[in-house]
BARO-705464 format. One record per residue (C-alpha): x, y, z; residue number from 1. Coordinates in Angstrom, 3 decimals. Layout:
// residues N
<pt c1="X" c2="Y" c3="Z" num="NUM"/>
...
***
This chain:
// residues 376
<pt c1="88.204" c2="159.874" c3="117.173" num="1"/>
<pt c1="88.779" c2="156.429" c3="115.638" num="2"/>
<pt c1="86.696" c2="157.245" c3="112.575" num="3"/>
<pt c1="88.703" c2="160.419" c3="111.880" num="4"/>
<pt c1="91.966" c2="158.477" c3="112.170" num="5"/>
<pt c1="90.699" c2="155.623" c3="110.005" num="6"/>
<pt c1="89.326" c2="157.929" c3="107.335" num="7"/>
<pt c1="92.654" c2="159.778" c3="107.113" num="8"/>
<pt c1="94.618" c2="156.542" c3="106.712" num="9"/>
<pt c1="92.225" c2="155.300" c3="104.019" num="10"/>
<pt c1="92.456" c2="158.625" c3="102.173" num="11"/>
<pt c1="96.237" c2="158.344" c3="101.762" num="12"/>
<pt c1="96.177" c2="154.588" c3="101.017" num="13"/>
<pt c1="97.883" c2="153.713" c3="104.289" num="14"/>
<pt c1="95.041" c2="151.322" c3="105.239" num="15"/>
<pt c1="92.132" c2="149.674" c3="103.494" num="16"/>
<pt c1="88.568" c2="150.537" c3="104.414" num="17"/>
<pt c1="87.967" c2="146.954" c3="105.572" num="18"/>
<pt c1="91.000" c2="147.018" c3="107.878" num="19"/>
<pt c1="89.984" c2="150.371" c3="109.346" num="20"/>
<pt c1="86.428" c2="149.110" c3="109.892" num="21"/>
<pt c1="87.797" c2="146.062" c3="111.700" num="22"/>
<pt c1="89.916" c2="148.144" c3="114.067" num="23"/>
<pt c1="87.049" c2="150.543" c3="114.808" num="24"/>
<pt c1="84.735" c2="147.596" c3="115.446" num="25"/>
<pt c1="87.224" c2="146.014" c3="117.873" num="26"/>
<pt c1="87.543" c2="149.183" c3="119.938" num="27"/>
<pt c1="83.944" c2="150.355" c3="119.620" num="28"/>
<pt c1="81.492" c2="147.498" c3="118.917" num="29"/>
<pt c1="78.577" c2="149.952" c3="118.926" num="30"/>
<pt c1="79.880" c2="151.412" c3="115.660" num="31"/>
<pt c1="79.507" c2="148.126" c3="113.790" num="32"/>
<pt c1="76.933" c2="149.623" c3="111.445" num="33"/>
<pt c1="79.804" c2="150.816" c3="109.285" num="34"/>
<pt c1="81.155" c2="147.338" c3="108.524" num="35"/>
<pt c1="81.161" c2="146.064" c3="104.966" num="36"/>
<pt c1="77.994" c2="144.232" c3="103.926" num="37"/>
<pt c1="78.760" c2="141.850" c3="101.061" num="38"/>
<pt c1="76.160" c2="140.913" c3="98.522" num="39"/>
<pt c1="74.194" c2="144.160" c3="98.404" num="40"/>
<pt c1="72.126" c2="144.394" c3="95.209" num="41"/>
<pt c1="73.019" c2="146.912" c3="92.557" num="42"/>
<pt c1="71.324" c2="150.274" c3="93.215" num="43"/>
<pt c1="68.324" c2="151.244" c3="91.095" num="44"/>
<pt c1="68.418" c2="154.167" c3="88.718" num="45"/>
<pt c1="67.460" c2="157.601" c3="89.923" num="46"/>
<pt c1="64.159" c2="157.295" c3="88.039" num="47"/>
<pt c1="62.092" c2="160.019" c3="86.447" num="48"/>
<pt c1="62.015" c2="163.588" c3="87.671" num="49"/>
<pt c1="59.682" c2="166.389" c3="86.679" num="50"/>
<pt c1="59.390" c2="169.648" c3="88.608" num="51"/>
<pt c1="56.756" c2="172.162" c3="87.506" num="52"/>
<pt c1="56.925" c2="175.773" c3="88.732" num="53"/>
<pt c1="53.478" c2="177.127" c3="89.653" num="54"/>
<pt c1="53.366" c2="180.052" c3="92.101" num="55"/>
<pt c1="49.608" c2="179.544" c3="92.136" num="56"/>
<pt c1="47.651" c2="181.359" c3="94.872" num="57"/>
<pt c1="44.366" c2="179.808" c3="96.030" num="58"/>
<pt c1="42.212" c2="181.508" c3="98.629" num="59"/>
<pt c1="40.795" c2="179.211" c3="101.300" num="60"/>
<pt c1="38.336" c2="179.631" c3="104.162" num="61"/>
<pt c1="41.276" c2="179.459" c3="106.580" num="62"/>
<pt c1="43.523" c2="181.874" c3="104.628" num="63"/>
<pt c1="45.715" c2="181.744" c3="101.534" num="64"/>
<pt c1="47.427" c2="178.711" c3="99.978" num="65"/>
<pt c1="50.356" c2="179.227" c3="97.589" num="66"/>
<pt c1="51.616" c2="176.266" c3="95.550" num="67"/>
<pt c1="55.197" c2="177.059" c3="94.542" num="68"/>
<pt c1="55.893" c2="173.928" c3="92.504" num="69"/>
<pt c1="54.816" c2="170.337" c3="91.991" num="70"/>
<pt c1="57.525" c2="167.646" c3="91.998" num="71"/>
<pt c1="57.040" c2="164.202" c3="90.438" num="72"/>
<pt c1="59.653" c2="161.565" c3="91.289" num="73"/>
<pt c1="59.677" c2="157.795" c3="91.135" num="74"/>
<pt c1="58.765" c2="157.696" c3="94.826" num="75"/>
<pt c1="56.420" c2="160.597" c3="95.504" num="76"/>
<pt c1="54.357" c2="163.519" c3="94.259" num="77"/>
<pt c1="54.843" c2="166.616" c3="96.407" num="78"/>
<pt c1="53.450" c2="170.142" c3="96.337" num="79"/>
<pt c1="55.736" c2="172.758" c3="97.853" num="80"/>
<pt c1="53.423" c2="175.168" c3="99.618" num="81"/>
<pt c1="53.071" c2="178.189" c3="101.877" num="82"/>
<pt c1="50.025" c2="178.455" c3="104.141" num="83"/>
<pt c1="49.147" c2="182.005" c3="105.175" num="84"/>
<pt c1="46.453" c2="181.930" c3="107.903" num="85"/>
<pt c1="43.673" c2="184.489" c3="107.719" num="86"/>
<pt c1="42.812" c2="186.846" c3="110.543" num="87"/>
<pt c1="40.434" c2="184.349" c3="112.162" num="88"/>
<pt c1="43.215" c2="181.738" c3="112.321" num="89"/>
<pt c1="46.158" c2="183.971" c3="113.154" num="90"/>
<pt c1="45.922" c2="183.610" c3="116.937" num="91"/>
<pt c1="45.314" c2="179.841" c3="116.948" num="92"/>
<pt c1="48.059" c2="177.336" c3="117.714" num="93"/>
<pt c1="48.892" c2="174.724" c3="115.106" num="94"/>
<pt c1="47.981" c2="174.472" c3="111.452" num="95"/>
<pt c1="44.924" c2="176.384" c3="110.199" num="96"/>
<pt c1="41.773" c2="174.308" c3="110.532" num="97"/>
<pt c1="41.147" c2="172.515" c3="107.245" num="98"/>
<pt c1="44.700" c2="172.926" c3="105.918" num="99"/>
<pt c1="46.178" c2="169.625" c3="107.108" num="100"/>
<pt c1="44.787" c2="167.606" c3="104.225" num="101"/>
<pt c1="43.581" c2="168.388" c3="100.702" num="102"/>
<pt c1="41.867" c2="166.193" c3="98.133" num="103"/>
<pt c1="43.540" c2="166.249" c3="94.728" num="104"/>
<pt c1="42.367" c2="164.956" c3="91.351" num="105"/>
<pt c1="44.201" c2="164.944" c3="88.031" num="106"/>
<pt c1="43.614" c2="164.597" c3="84.299" num="107"/>
<pt c1="44.130" c2="160.815" c3="84.524" num="108"/>
<pt c1="41.152" c2="160.496" c3="86.854" num="109"/>
<pt c1="43.285" c2="159.810" c3="89.917" num="110"/>
<pt c1="41.856" c2="161.034" c3="93.215" num="111"/>
<pt c1="44.288" c2="161.246" c3="96.133" num="112"/>
<pt c1="44.772" c2="162.747" c3="99.552" num="113"/>
<pt c1="47.551" c2="165.290" c3="100.066" num="114"/>
<pt c1="48.825" c2="165.652" c3="103.640" num="115"/>
<pt c1="50.842" c2="168.668" c3="104.805" num="116"/>
<pt c1="54.081" c2="168.626" c3="106.779" num="117"/>
<pt c1="56.132" c2="171.738" c3="107.442" num="118"/>
<pt c1="57.280" c2="174.336" c3="109.921" num="119"/>
<pt c1="56.304" c2="177.622" c3="111.488" num="120"/>
<pt c1="59.360" c2="179.793" c3="112.155" num="121"/>
<pt c1="59.550" c2="182.337" c3="114.942" num="122"/>
<pt c1="58.332" c2="185.726" c3="113.729" num="123"/>
<pt c1="56.832" c2="184.316" c3="110.518" num="124"/>
<pt c1="53.038" c2="183.823" c3="110.531" num="125"/>
<pt c1="53.115" c2="181.517" c3="107.499" num="126"/>
<pt c1="53.554" c2="177.746" c3="107.509" num="127"/>
<pt c1="56.063" c2="176.513" c3="104.934" num="128"/>
<pt c1="56.337" c2="172.911" c3="103.813" num="129"/>
<pt c1="54.894" c2="170.403" c3="101.396" num="130"/>
<pt c1="51.849" c2="168.305" c3="100.696" num="131"/>
<pt c1="52.625" c2="164.689" c3="99.865" num="132"/>
<pt c1="50.092" c2="163.114" c3="97.524" num="133"/>
<pt c1="49.129" c2="159.482" c3="98.125" num="134"/>
<pt c1="48.860" c2="157.619" c3="95.878" num="135"/>
<pt c1="51.418" c2="159.461" c3="93.774" num="136"/>
<pt c1="50.383" c2="160.820" c3="90.404" num="137"/>
<pt c1="51.736" c2="160.086" c3="86.941" num="138"/>
<pt c1="54.811" c2="162.033" c3="85.908" num="139"/>
<pt c1="53.025" c2="163.314" c3="82.772" num="140"/>
<pt c1="50.083" c2="164.815" c3="84.707" num="141"/>
<pt c1="48.882" c2="167.868" c3="82.752" num="142"/>
<pt c1="46.740" c2="169.443" c3="85.464" num="143"/>
<pt c1="45.531" c2="168.812" c3="88.981" num="144"/>
<pt c1="42.526" c2="170.167" c3="90.806" num="145"/>
<pt c1="42.457" c2="171.033" c3="94.502" num="146"/>
<pt c1="39.941" c2="172.966" c3="96.557" num="147"/>
<pt c1="37.849" c2="173.456" c3="93.417" num="148"/>
<pt c1="40.697" c2="175.158" c3="91.545" num="149"/>
<pt c1="42.494" c2="173.717" c3="88.528" num="150"/>
<pt c1="46.278" c2="174.121" c3="88.462" num="151"/>
<pt c1="47.739" c2="173.758" c3="84.966" num="152"/>
<pt c1="51.118" c2="172.006" c3="84.945" num="153"/>
<pt c1="52.707" c2="173.393" c3="81.795" num="154"/>
<pt c1="55.730" c2="175.451" c3="82.911" num="155"/>
<pt c1="59.318" c2="174.216" c3="83.008" num="156"/>
<pt c1="62.375" c2="175.288" c3="85.009" num="157"/>
<pt c1="64.395" c2="177.745" c3="82.929" num="158"/>
<pt c1="68.023" c2="177.665" c3="81.926" num="159"/>
<pt c1="69.333" c2="174.841" c3="84.157" num="160"/>
<pt c1="72.721" c2="173.433" c3="83.067" num="161"/>
<pt c1="74.241" c2="170.213" c3="84.436" num="162"/>
<pt c1="77.574" c2="168.491" c3="83.895" num="163"/>
<pt c1="80.229" c2="166.354" c3="85.630" num="164"/>
<pt c1="83.940" c2="167.152" c3="85.719" num="165"/>
<pt c1="87.147" c2="165.816" c3="87.293" num="166"/>
<pt c1="88.420" c2="167.547" c3="90.414" num="167"/>
<pt c1="91.554" c2="169.706" c3="90.163" num="168"/>
<pt c1="94.749" c2="167.834" c3="90.994" num="169"/>
<pt c1="95.581" c2="167.928" c3="94.713" num="170"/>
<pt c1="97.638" c2="165.780" c3="97.092" num="171"/>
<pt c1="95.345" c2="163.199" c3="98.772" num="172"/>
<pt c1="96.406" c2="164.292" c3="102.269" num="173"/>
<pt c1="95.704" c2="167.948" c3="101.542" num="174"/>
<pt c1="92.354" c2="167.148" c3="99.956" num="175"/>
<pt c1="91.361" c2="165.028" c3="102.936" num="176"/>
<pt c1="92.443" c2="167.716" c3="105.390" num="177"/>
<pt c1="90.238" c2="170.312" c3="103.729" num="178"/>
<pt c1="87.337" c2="167.835" c3="103.500" num="179"/>
<pt c1="87.596" c2="167.432" c3="107.279" num="180"/>
<pt c1="87.424" c2="171.206" c3="107.774" num="181"/>
<pt c1="84.438" c2="171.332" c3="105.407" num="182"/>
<pt c1="82.513" c2="168.699" c3="107.395" num="183"/>
<pt c1="80.057" c2="170.955" c3="109.213" num="184"/>
<pt c1="78.726" c2="168.226" c3="111.436" num="185"/>
<pt c1="76.999" c2="168.865" c3="114.753" num="186"/>
<pt c1="77.409" c2="165.268" c3="115.957" num="187"/>
<pt c1="81.065" c2="165.534" c3="116.931" num="188"/>
<pt c1="83.592" c2="168.104" c3="118.082" num="189"/>
<pt c1="85.172" c2="169.302" c3="114.806" num="190"/>
<pt c1="88.295" c2="170.497" c3="116.665" num="191"/>
<pt c1="89.015" c2="167.013" c3="118.071" num="192"/>
<pt c1="88.317" c2="165.512" c3="114.650" num="193"/>
<pt c1="90.716" c2="167.887" c3="112.889" num="194"/>
<pt c1="93.388" c2="167.357" c3="115.538" num="195"/>
<pt c1="93.136" c2="163.574" c3="115.109" num="196"/>
<pt c1="93.234" c2="163.917" c3="111.316" num="197"/>
<pt c1="96.361" c2="166.082" c3="111.354" num="198"/>
<pt c1="98.159" c2="163.793" c3="113.833" num="199"/>
<pt c1="97.320" c2="160.762" c3="111.690" num="200"/>
<pt c1="98.467" c2="162.321" c3="108.411" num="201"/>
<pt c1="101.717" c2="163.481" c3="109.978" num="202"/>
<pt c1="102.368" c2="160.083" c3="111.616" num="203"/>
<pt c1="101.704" c2="158.360" c3="108.278" num="204"/>
<pt c1="104.239" c2="160.612" c3="106.551" num="205"/>
<pt c1="101.580" c2="162.099" c3="104.284" num="206"/>
<pt c1="102.063" c2="165.622" c3="105.723" num="207"/>
<pt c1="105.023" c2="167.388" c3="107.330" num="208"/>
<pt c1="104.342" c2="168.689" c3="110.804" num="209"/>
<pt c1="105.315" c2="172.205" c3="109.721" num="210"/>
<pt c1="103.306" c2="172.207" c3="106.469" num="211"/>
<pt c1="101.588" c2="175.628" c3="106.171" num="212"/>
<pt c1="98.327" c2="173.931" c3="105.151" num="213"/>
<pt c1="97.902" c2="172.778" c3="108.755" num="214"/>
<pt c1="97.848" c2="176.343" c3="110.032" num="215"/>
<pt c1="95.492" c2="177.309" c3="107.210" num="216"/>
<pt c1="93.114" c2="174.499" c3="108.168" num="217"/>
<pt c1="93.036" c2="175.581" c3="111.806" num="218"/>
<pt c1="92.476" c2="179.208" c3="110.769" num="219"/>
<pt c1="89.504" c2="178.212" c3="108.617" num="220"/>
<pt c1="87.950" c2="176.055" c3="111.325" num="221"/>
<pt c1="88.304" c2="178.877" c3="113.860" num="222"/>
<pt c1="85.955" c2="180.949" c3="111.687" num="223"/>
<pt c1="83.519" c2="178.148" c3="110.827" num="224"/>
<pt c1="83.313" c2="176.654" c3="114.331" num="225"/>
<pt c1="84.890" c2="179.063" c3="116.855" num="226"/>
<pt c1="85.783" c2="177.564" c3="120.229" num="227"/>
<pt c1="87.586" c2="180.514" c3="121.821" num="228"/>
<pt c1="91.074" c2="179.001" c3="121.632" num="229"/>
<pt c1="92.039" c2="180.588" c3="118.307" num="230"/>
<pt c1="91.189" c2="183.987" c3="116.837" num="231"/>
<pt c1="88.299" c2="183.685" c3="114.377" num="232"/>
<pt c1="89.840" c2="185.822" c3="111.639" num="233"/>
<pt c1="89.662" c2="185.112" c3="107.925" num="234"/>
<pt c1="93.176" c2="184.872" c3="106.476" num="235"/>
<pt c1="93.700" c2="186.584" c3="103.138" num="236"/>
<pt c1="96.259" c2="183.970" c3="102.047" num="237"/>
<pt c1="93.935" c2="180.949" c3="102.295" num="238"/>
<pt c1="93.133" c2="179.019" c3="99.093" num="239"/>
<pt c1="90.600" c2="180.850" c3="96.891" num="240"/>
<pt c1="87.309" c2="179.112" c3="97.815" num="241"/>
<pt c1="88.099" c2="179.306" c3="101.517" num="242"/>
<pt c1="89.151" c2="182.940" c3="101.386" num="243"/>
<pt c1="85.898" c2="183.856" c3="99.652" num="244"/>
<pt c1="83.752" c2="181.700" c3="101.963" num="245"/>
<pt c1="85.212" c2="182.982" c3="105.236" num="246"/>
<pt c1="85.101" c2="186.634" c3="104.191" num="247"/>
<pt c1="81.276" c2="186.463" c3="104.164" num="248"/>
<pt c1="80.702" c2="183.714" c3="106.748" num="249"/>
<pt c1="77.560" c2="184.324" c3="108.866" num="250"/>
<pt c1="76.483" c2="187.143" c3="106.552" num="251"/>
<pt c1="72.700" c2="187.413" c3="106.209" num="252"/>
<pt c1="70.514" c2="189.529" c3="103.947" num="253"/>
<pt c1="69.854" c2="186.928" c3="101.260" num="254"/>
<pt c1="66.915" c2="187.159" c3="98.869" num="255"/>
<pt c1="63.731" c2="185.271" c3="99.764" num="256"/>
<pt c1="62.368" c2="183.010" c3="97.072" num="257"/>
<pt c1="62.169" c2="179.566" c3="95.474" num="258"/>
<pt c1="63.751" c2="178.411" c3="92.202" num="259"/>
<pt c1="62.581" c2="175.141" c3="90.668" num="260"/>
<pt c1="65.435" c2="173.037" c3="89.288" num="261"/>
<pt c1="64.274" c2="169.559" c3="88.276" num="262"/>
<pt c1="67.710" c2="168.385" c3="87.118" num="263"/>
<pt c1="69.459" c2="165.011" c3="87.172" num="264"/>
<pt c1="73.257" c2="164.939" c3="87.070" num="265"/>
<pt c1="75.450" c2="162.580" c3="85.079" num="266"/>
<pt c1="77.037" c2="159.896" c3="87.291" num="267"/>
<pt c1="80.053" c2="161.162" c3="89.257" num="268"/>
<pt c1="82.096" c2="158.615" c3="91.209" num="269"/>
<pt c1="79.137" c2="156.245" c3="90.620" num="270"/>
<pt c1="76.656" c2="158.601" c3="92.322" num="271"/>
<pt c1="73.729" c2="160.282" c3="90.540" num="272"/>
<pt c1="71.977" c2="163.294" c3="92.067" num="273"/>
<pt c1="68.526" c2="164.710" c3="91.391" num="274"/>
<pt c1="68.088" c2="168.332" c3="92.481" num="275"/>
<pt c1="64.445" c2="169.313" c3="92.898" num="276"/>
<pt c1="64.509" c2="172.964" c3="93.969" num="277"/>
<pt c1="66.498" c2="175.749" c3="95.620" num="278"/>
<pt c1="65.000" c2="177.879" c3="98.391" num="279"/>
<pt c1="66.688" c2="181.069" c3="99.612" num="280"/>
<pt c1="66.085" c2="182.753" c3="102.960" num="281"/>
<pt c1="67.563" c2="185.741" c3="104.734" num="282"/>
<pt c1="70.339" c2="183.799" c3="106.483" num="283"/>
<pt c1="71.037" c2="180.851" c3="104.165" num="284"/>
<pt c1="69.784" c2="178.853" c3="101.184" num="285"/>
<pt c1="69.106" c2="175.186" c3="100.655" num="286"/>
<pt c1="68.345" c2="172.552" c3="98.048" num="287"/>
<pt c1="66.197" c2="169.426" c3="98.047" num="288"/>
<pt c1="68.038" c2="166.429" c3="96.579" num="289"/>
<pt c1="67.885" c2="162.685" c3="96.009" num="290"/>
<pt c1="71.003" c2="160.509" c3="95.588" num="291"/>
<pt c1="71.421" c2="157.041" c3="94.077" num="292"/>
<pt c1="73.041" c2="155.059" c3="95.557" num="293"/>
<pt c1="72.876" c2="156.474" c3="99.078" num="294"/>
<pt c1="75.659" c2="158.879" c3="100.000" num="295"/>
<pt c1="76.451" c2="160.956" c3="103.072" num="296"/>
<pt c1="77.482" c2="164.581" c3="103.408" num="297"/>
<pt c1="80.866" c2="165.081" c3="105.043" num="298"/>
<pt c1="83.399" c2="162.701" c3="106.544" num="299"/>
<pt c1="82.335" c2="160.132" c3="109.164" num="300"/>
<pt c1="82.276" c2="161.020" c3="112.845" num="301"/>
<pt c1="81.836" c2="157.601" c3="114.443" num="302"/>
<pt c1="81.889" c2="154.603" c3="112.109" num="303"/>
<pt c1="83.506" c2="154.189" c3="108.701" num="304"/>
<pt c1="80.872" c2="152.958" c3="106.232" num="305"/>
<pt c1="81.512" c2="151.882" c3="102.657" num="306"/>
<pt c1="79.142" c2="154.581" c3="101.470" num="307"/>
<pt c1="80.488" c2="157.400" c3="99.293" num="308"/>
<pt c1="80.798" c2="160.810" c3="100.967" num="309"/>
<pt c1="80.094" c2="164.158" c3="99.310" num="310"/>
<pt c1="81.173" c2="167.691" c3="100.113" num="311"/>
<pt c1="78.629" c2="170.229" c3="98.870" num="312"/>
<pt c1="80.013" c2="173.572" c3="97.699" num="313"/>
<pt c1="78.410" c2="176.362" c3="95.718" num="314"/>
<pt c1="79.850" c2="179.333" c3="93.834" num="315"/>
<pt c1="77.967" c2="182.273" c3="92.343" num="316"/>
<pt c1="78.868" c2="184.303" c3="89.262" num="317"/>
<pt c1="80.369" c2="187.052" c3="91.473" num="318"/>
<pt c1="83.046" c2="184.753" c3="92.891" num="319"/>
<pt c1="81.387" c2="184.107" c3="96.258" num="320"/>
<pt c1="81.610" c2="180.597" c3="97.684" num="321"/>
<pt c1="79.211" c2="178.734" c3="99.964" num="322"/>
<pt c1="79.528" c2="175.556" c3="102.027" num="323"/>
<pt c1="76.773" c2="173.126" c3="102.993" num="324"/>
<pt c1="75.774" c2="170.676" c3="105.665" num="325"/>
<pt c1="73.114" c2="168.004" c3="105.663" num="326"/>
<pt c1="69.688" c2="168.844" c3="107.083" num="327"/>
<pt c1="66.673" c2="166.575" c3="107.463" num="328"/>
<pt c1="67.640" c2="163.364" c3="105.719" num="329"/>
<pt c1="66.358" c2="159.922" c3="104.768" num="330"/>
<pt c1="69.315" c2="157.566" c3="104.422" num="331"/>
<pt c1="69.684" c2="154.150" c3="102.826" num="332"/>
<pt c1="72.202" c2="152.061" c3="100.904" num="333"/>
<pt c1="70.444" c2="152.273" c3="97.550" num="334"/>
<pt c1="68.969" c2="155.786" c3="97.850" num="335"/>
<pt c1="69.156" c2="158.819" c3="100.105" num="336"/>
<pt c1="67.648" c2="162.267" c3="100.056" num="337"/>
<pt c1="66.543" c2="165.337" c3="101.900" num="338"/>
<pt c1="67.719" c2="168.889" c3="102.513" num="339"/>
<pt c1="71.193" c2="170.356" c3="102.004" num="340"/>
<pt c1="71.683" c2="173.786" c3="103.617" num="341"/>
<pt c1="74.283" c2="176.289" c3="102.390" num="342"/>
<pt c1="75.883" c2="179.183" c3="104.272" num="343"/>
<pt c1="76.330" c2="182.156" c3="104.211" num="344"/>
<pt c1="73.285" c2="183.850" c3="102.678" num="345"/>
<pt c1="73.095" c2="184.217" c3="98.915" num="346"/>
<pt c1="74.463" c2="187.465" c3="97.562" num="347"/>
<pt c1="71.332" c2="189.251" c3="96.254" num="348"/>
<pt c1="73.367" c2="190.640" c3="93.336" num="349"/>
<pt c1="74.291" c2="187.171" c3="92.041" num="350"/>
<pt c1="72.501" c2="186.159" c3="88.847" num="351"/>
<pt c1="73.456" c2="182.446" c3="88.919" num="352"/>
<pt c1="74.727" c2="179.834" c3="91.327" num="353"/>
<pt c1="76.719" c2="176.642" c3="90.651" num="354"/>
<pt c1="75.947" c2="173.794" c3="93.059" num="355"/>
<pt c1="78.950" c2="171.457" c3="93.257" num="356"/>
<pt c1="78.359" c2="167.990" c3="94.697" num="357"/>
<pt c1="81.966" c2="166.899" c3="95.208" num="358"/>
<pt c1="83.010" c2="163.264" c3="95.520" num="359"/>
<pt c1="86.491" c2="161.710" c3="95.646" num="360"/>
<pt c1="87.639" c2="162.199" c3="92.058" num="361"/>
<pt c1="84.822" c2="164.052" c3="90.290" num="362"/>
<pt c1="82.024" c2="166.491" c3="90.996" num="363"/>
<pt c1="78.650" c2="167.266" c3="89.513" num="364"/>
<pt c1="77.841" c2="170.903" c3="88.753" num="365"/>
<pt c1="74.276" c2="172.242" c3="88.554" num="366"/>
<pt c1="74.123" c2="175.833" c3="87.269" num="367"/>
<pt c1="70.921" c2="177.621" c3="88.305" num="368"/>
<pt c1="69.830" c2="181.085" c3="87.133" num="369"/>
<pt c1="68.570" c2="183.302" c3="89.969" num="370"/>
<pt c1="65.491" c2="185.172" c3="88.744" num="371"/>
<pt c1="65.417" c2="187.780" c3="91.514" num="372"/>
<pt c1="68.858" c2="189.202" c3="90.647" num="373"/>
<pt c1="68.938" c2="192.898" c3="89.734" num="374"/>
<pt c1="71.084" c2="191.892" c3="86.775" num="375"/>
<pt c1="68.907" c2="189.090" c3="85.431" num="376"/>
***
């Protein structure tokens, strides 16, 4: 767990990132991808973002196509869609015949092909995913036509608020300890990583061996990632966000729906985030994001790159908290993006949710109204 040890020492200023990278590289040459790379160009801006809610239903020969929203970014035009096969297609394997690709035209005279990629979940007859339009269309497109149907692009996401704020004061060692617990990462054993982190912080004099926060951290991890060695019981005396999170951990029953967001955050710790949409399912909810420059979710598990790390939290207006891990992801130095999944399921009574992309010293907050709430 060299990366866990190095990250802990860097967090409490006991070692520089470059020195930690050097040690990790000496012991594990395969992890050299995390070494500093001088001379990288300045990252580009996040670019333009426009997300248009649609919820347009178009009947097809193969079944029913629903376009939930159209997203225009500097890199792509995508149509978030659900494909509901008709009776003649229901028993066939794979996508409905004729649904893989659509031809799209717009008010600028652009004609483009839109290719579908998505998933079919067990027990759900509908395909859910997105069409990517190539070449991409202008951000000011007023309408597009597909399958002989015109889709007007005039709506806007409602009531989205965005701001950046400093993090509450907290000892660096304590903050780092909780960031390690919050790293829901399937690529390493989180119990070994936490053990190495605690041992390092204690050896560096940043934490006392009998500090109660250590027991709290182990109690939280036992609920998030049970391994059978500790009772997985939520402790009522844990810090507020953790107490709220663990009380509902693994709870399902969330509302099913999509909320378009289309928001760009102010810079926070030199990172800018674009949030495209939120999608809620029975067992969890997720958001589609782009980040400039590239950033990772959670603390490192093997190497120790220069790249900023983020911890994604969310809190609803009822006081419930949610924690995220990274899903499908496209990573780079100047830009990264993909899916961020939050657990547990959204409380169906919540009328708004604050997404909190948390960096080292600041966080960005995106407040999203939830239209399906009984209290909206």
